[in-house]
Every structure is written in structure tokens, then in C-alpha cells.
FIVO-873856 format. One record per residue: x, y, z negated of N, C-alpha, C in turn. Coordinates in steps of 0.001 Angstrom, whole numbers, plus 500000, padded with zeros to 6 digits. Atoms other than C-alpha are relative to their C-alpha. Layout:
XYZXYZXYZ ...
END
This chain:
500902500346498906820189058700837812499877498481500139 500249501417499762818622055296838463500157499734501497 499687500282498603820071053906841705499066498909500519 501050500892499494817339052246843783500352499402501358 499885500670498710817305049768846649498612499523500427 501242500528499426814358048910848932500341498766500827 499817501216499203814189045352850303498618499571500486 501331500262499445811203044936852620500129499940501515 499902500117498555810687043854856226499024500909500744 500995499130499363807892046382856868500467501457500021 499579498600499849808742049858858216499139500923499148 500907499153500774805671051393856580500322499942498511 499656500144501418806667050012853185501247500818499672 498793499186500196810115051621853555499640501481499915 500361498582499966808546054969854402499289500434498726 500762499665501207806141054917851455500900499983498775 499127500097501174808692053755848907501057501100499998 498999498929499931811320056223850125499379501333499591 500679498756500375808803059085849803499739500043498498 500285500050501431807811057968846301501282500175499174 498729499887500720811447057625845200500504501439500043 499514498627499850812339061071846560499242500993499131 500764499059500807809531062743844623500000499657498513 499944500410501400810386060997841349501319500421499379 498792499533500688812840062709839030500705498824499334 499209501051500626815653060447837879500278498811500893 499752501086499054815569058132840916500815500504501187 499282499686498774817990058110843822500067498739500856 500012501141499080817800055860846889501401499793500558 498630500254499557821142054222847652500078498956501119 499947501018498944820181051412850056498602499606500444 501247500518499434817413050203852379500341498775500833 499708501255499308817338046619853653498716499387500531 501173500606499356815012044688855951499831498532499631 500105501401500389815736041211854574500984499694498875 499185500386501150817451039303851782501487499943500331 498591500083499629820697038754853700500655501375500001 499488498629500038821161042490854216500151500469498558 499973499554501388820330043097850560501157499376499233 498889500672500678822849040522849372501326500679500331 498767499332499574825590042197851399500142501376499357 499940498658500601824698045649850081500281499933498502 499751500145501434824671044440846470501472499694499706 498568500256500148828250043254847001500803501300500068 499277498753499761829225046815847991499518501161499133 500662498842500597826855049067846081499412499649498631 500640500182501306825864049373842410498533500402500100 501443499758499944822079049139842127499404499715498629 500662500181501292819991049588838974498601499419500139 501405500376499834816492048997840363499739499623501457 500282500479498644815360046976843382498489499857500184 501393500177499603811926047301845018499996498868501031 499795501230499241811601043786846420498678499403500492 501134500697499400809043042358848830500179498491499792 499916501453500191808216038646848515499944499259501329 500154500689498720806996037490851920500875500675501060 499069499475498997810011038132854171500533498851500847 499449501063499145811576036214857088501228499352499371 498829500791500374814178033510856370500041499666498512 499906500236501444814414033944852593498991500887499292 501002499221500728811578035015850314500664500841498920 499472499145501057812057037732847717500260499251498707 499808500749501247811624035309844818501203499067500100 498831500876499820814142032850846249501291500807499982 498831499116500006816585035702846863500364500409498571 499740499566501371816210036937843280500590498862499173 499474501150500746816812033443841886501461499714500356 498630500283499559820074033281843869501030500957499405 499075498978500506821581036361842184500441499671498578 499502500287501354823814035768839166499790501182499056 500213498797500822823519039364837936499106500971500759 500901499140499214820431040888839549499730501323499312 500479498753500599819383044495839031498575499794499476 501409500047500373816009045255837483499168499971501279 500796500193498792813231044369839929498546500389499787 501443499786499896809787045679840796499573499356501316 500476500650498780808042043369843256498954500876500685 500985499272499199806067045023846065499499499040501066 500500501030499097803815042647847961498510500157500249 501428499979499673800438042238849614499278498767499471 500568501284500395799889038838848001499928499862498477 500196500053501450798427038694844486500386498652499413 499759501337500548799021034939844168501427499788499512 498614500131500447802746035517843581500254500685498653 499790499192501202802189037578840426500608499202498853 499494500802501120802794034775837912501481499686500184 498593500291499732806058033741839570500855501249499843 499264498749500137807114037391839689500328500327498561 499755499693501404806718037854835964500853498934499331 499119501039500522808364034508835240501459500313500322 498651499577499636811403035971837011500404501290499290 499701498857500866811295038816834463500037501321500749 500133498731499295810348041523836928499405501053499071 500572498909500796809578044918835419498511500148500270 501406499814499638806299045086837312499767499347501360 500433500664498774804359043781840290499006500930500681 500850499041499307802949046333842730499319499312501183 500774500629498935800172045047844967499679501042501070 500222499066498892800098046780848363498531500017500406 499396498658500094798693049305849051499879500539498578 500019499455501360799577051065845784500182501521500058 499943498542500068799303054706844768501312500463499370 498817499458500672802059057013843578499865499860498491 500221500120501451800496056926840087500366498600499521 499665501384500384800815053126839998501497499755500125 498551500083499817804370053370841331500723500615498797 499357499293501113805298055886838621499863499218498696 500207500809501203803811053644835926500974498822499969 499051501116499919805974050751837123501421500468499702 498650499467500198809126052879837215500231500379498543 499876499607501404808430054084833668500426498841499111 499571501175500769809125050525832488501520499800500045 498572500188499772812722050860833639500826500593498865 499080499429500993815268051202830803501104500757500710 498913499256499354817984053740831538501221499112500098 498799500827499849821199052142832862500951500136498823 499089499793501131823200053687830015499534499233498784 500535500697501166820895052295827365500183498504500136 499872501430499791821056048846828917501418499525499758 498625500436500164824838048731828944500501500227498582 499542499715501355825307050286825500499400499037498988 500689500848500954822764048130823685499300498864500725 500648501060499233822173044959825718499013499209499173 500925500774500829820479043307822745498633500653499881 501279499303500095817738045945822865499261500035501336 500598499908498675817023045549826582499576498623500487 500428501222499358814974042882828218499230499059499110 500837500975500698812649040094827283500030498685500754 500219501298499392812198036417827925498510499891500301 501396500135499601808986035958829893499684498515500133 500338501419500004807385032585829226498499499821500170 501417500335499905804105030900829942499631499155498786 500482500729501167802359029830826734498506499763500172 501382500367499705799118027961827312499601500628501336 500485499424498743797239030043829923500418501457500176 499618498587499939799054033363829424501512500150500125 498590499635499996802400035014830112500285500866498786 499635499295501229804168036295827013501422500529500152 498654499418500022807151038657826738500543499925498572 499343500096501301809503037840823843501305500780500081 498745499229499939812191040508823290501200499135499623 498789500769500294815679038994823388500447500193498547 499524499686501344816505040729820112499229499255498917 500827500691501000813703038830818333500250498503499938 499854501456499934814789035330819327501126499532499072 499027500565500932816514033567816421500689498787500619 499458501189499346816933030217818131498901499304500788 500919500777499179815341027826820595500291498529499740 499873501405500377814705024194819773499194499116500957 500709500946499151813801021285822042499050499161499155 501002500798500701810626019493820991499269499136501025 500520500892498965810004016611823411499851500744501335 500197499347498701808451018114826558499952501517499902 500120498558500201808322021622825050501274500573499393 498971499263500704810748024259823852499320500890498960 500503499102501035810100026053820555500900501232499953 499250498743500081811195029697820742499664500641498655 500234499526501358811608030844817135500351501481499864 499780498588500328811263034515816131499694500178498512 500269499824501428811033036011812613498535499822499607 501409500052500368807244036141812749499281498717500347 500711501182499529806284032976814629500867499240500986 499305500683498905807340030414817211499031499799501160 500768500148498774806183029943820792500310498623500590 499826501294499354805640026570822454499992500198501511 499824499722498574806920026714826031500254498695500749 499827501200499182806579023971828649501066500280501050 498870499731499116810033024223830233501183499171499533 498834500773500403813288022281830267501022500905499308 498951499245500670816212023326828095500932500639501022 499090499479498971818374023758831210499431501257500652 500622498849499355815900026127832896499929501189499050 500099498918500974815417028131829713501367500622499743 498645499496500207819165028430829172500435500879501166 499654499218498816819596029700832747499290501342500033 500778498759499996816923032354832148500494501008498970 499533499121501077818704033801829092501337500644500353 498707499360499731821547036358829347501102499357499166 498944500696500744824782034536828383500723500877498986 499370499111500986826043037618826524499255499995498662 500839499911501195823228037217823991499667498656499371 500399501309500502822693033469823607501087498964500273 499000501042499821824825030348823205499381498645499645 500443501366500274824100026620823352500830499458498842 499293500529501169825000024959820020499894498484499891 500329501422500146823633021448820511499160499634501218 500816500375498846821865019433823204498553500445499847 501396499624500244818588020532821573499832501403499421 500100498683500637819408024061820307500784501067500764 499348498784499520820256027543821601499843501047498912 500051498978501057821105030353819157500110501396500586 499823498594499686820695034113819439501251500501499305 498700499654500586824263035382818912499912501110498955 500091498877500950823194038560817132499495499550498639 500553500492501263821543036427814425500922499021499280 499078500955500624824543034167813693500753500685498859 499345499431501181825821034870810174501241499208499580 498875500849500395828107031900809492500105498806500943 499756501217499243829700029038811404500634498983499067 499490501066500862830166025841809416500462498829500862 499441501138499268831653022481810358499002499389500971 500990500663499165828424021050811744498690500769500095 501241499213499942825908023890811567500299501488500130 499957498541499989825232027580812110498971500507499015 500953499337500880823600029821809534499569501291500672 500560498843499327821307032403811088499327500927499003 500795499102500834819281035320809758498904499208499294 501036500631500825816731034401807074500474498653499448 499406501237500537819153031613805921499508498746500723 500396501142499181818050029349808757501262499276500460 498861500802499578820444026506809547499611499145501201 500243500853498837820660024812812941501279499208500282 498814500846499790823011022013814078500997500585501001 498906499635499092826370022647815746500696498724500428 499395501216499460827592019834817975501466500242500346 498581499891499653831303019157818525500185500335501482 499929499733498564830604019335822264499942501497500298 500193498572499746829627023024821993500767500904499024 499381499204501067831715024133819015501018501008500527 498963499100499475834607025618820997499387501226500662 500602498851499335832369027790823138499246500893499017 500676499191501017830360028910820095501013500895499287 498957499219500678833551030004818306500518501123500886 499502498996499053834785031809821402499003501151500156 501022498977499793831497033648821953499755500817498734 500207499308501273831186034521818266501082501059499757 498881499061500201834593036242818314499961501162500967 500002498955498973833837038307821427499331501276499509 
END
């Protein structure tokens, strides 16, 4: 069962989402919260797989709340404001439901949810890095990312088929990546751990015989993460 939480300050939204969750096989409602502070407290006590999260709420917005979580559950945003859609997808939300939404649209969003078991058994197969490239949002599966390279004001995200030019800082990009799957190797490089084949004195050899630099500053953590 996928354990769900509702975080919304509107009573009507709670009623609709609770009804939709109850009529959907495989979902169970474990918590209902009226604001981010309540939700934070419940997440400390309760395991949650999927959070239906409003954006415009008193005190702390849904997006700010999500950014504050070190290990957030999967999220489907539910909001009346279309202008937040880009930010929602940049936060790697599964979907963005614009109120009022139908049960059919709700079910389509929920269908994007990977099963909790699959996510824990094969973390490399779950999730994507959502980036803005030019005028579009692009999802790059974590499993496809060989390495990331700083290129002046841009980051180059390298995959077997191509690379993506992303206008973002290395620090922000590193924070967006799951630490179980990626490791910093140099001030200008991040490697996908599943693609590391060899560790040399001053470089890493990745899939496709690609070599990237290994700095002494990051060598200890690379060795530690490689052995895990």
C-alpha cells in the first residue's frame, strides 16, 4: 500500500482528496495536515510514501516546506495557481494538479508513483533529475547520468546519448541529486556512482571508458562511497 498524506489549508480540498484516495486501490490515507508545521511533525512520526501538497498556505508555502525536507516523500502538488508549475517540477514533483481537478486527472497523477518496494530495492531505477534546458523542462533519469561537468555559467549533464546544458550552480545541482547515487569528485565534476568502473590516483574511469578528474580534496569520500 502507498501511504498518503494530505497537506492543505482548505477543508474542501481535504474532503475531495480523501474521497479520491479512498476509492483508489493501493492507496491508504495515514495523515491529514492543515499547514506545513503540522506536516513536518507528522513526518517525524509517520512513514509517508506520497504527499498531496498545496502551495499557497499560511506561514510557510508548500514549495518552501518541500525544500526544507532532507528526505521528502514523493510529492504531487495540488494548487489553484498555475504559475507555480515550473517551480513544482523543478522540485521533482511527480505531478501538478490544478484545482479543481477530476478523479481521472488524480488517478493519472497517482499512476506516476513508483511502488515503495521498487524504490527501495532499486534506487538507481527510480527518479529523475528535472532541469530547465533553454525554454523547456527536461527529465533525465538518474540511471542515465554518467557525470556532470561545470562549464562556466552552465552545467553539462552527460548521458550515454547526449549532454544537456543547464543554467544552474554546481552547489544547487549537487543538492538536487540523491547522495546515494552521486558523488563529487572535483570542484567541477560529479560522477554517477553506478557508472564508476575504476578509481585511479587522479582520475575515475566511468562507463564507455570516460575519464574524469579526481581531486585529493574529494578522494577520501569517493573511496568511501565506492566501497558502500
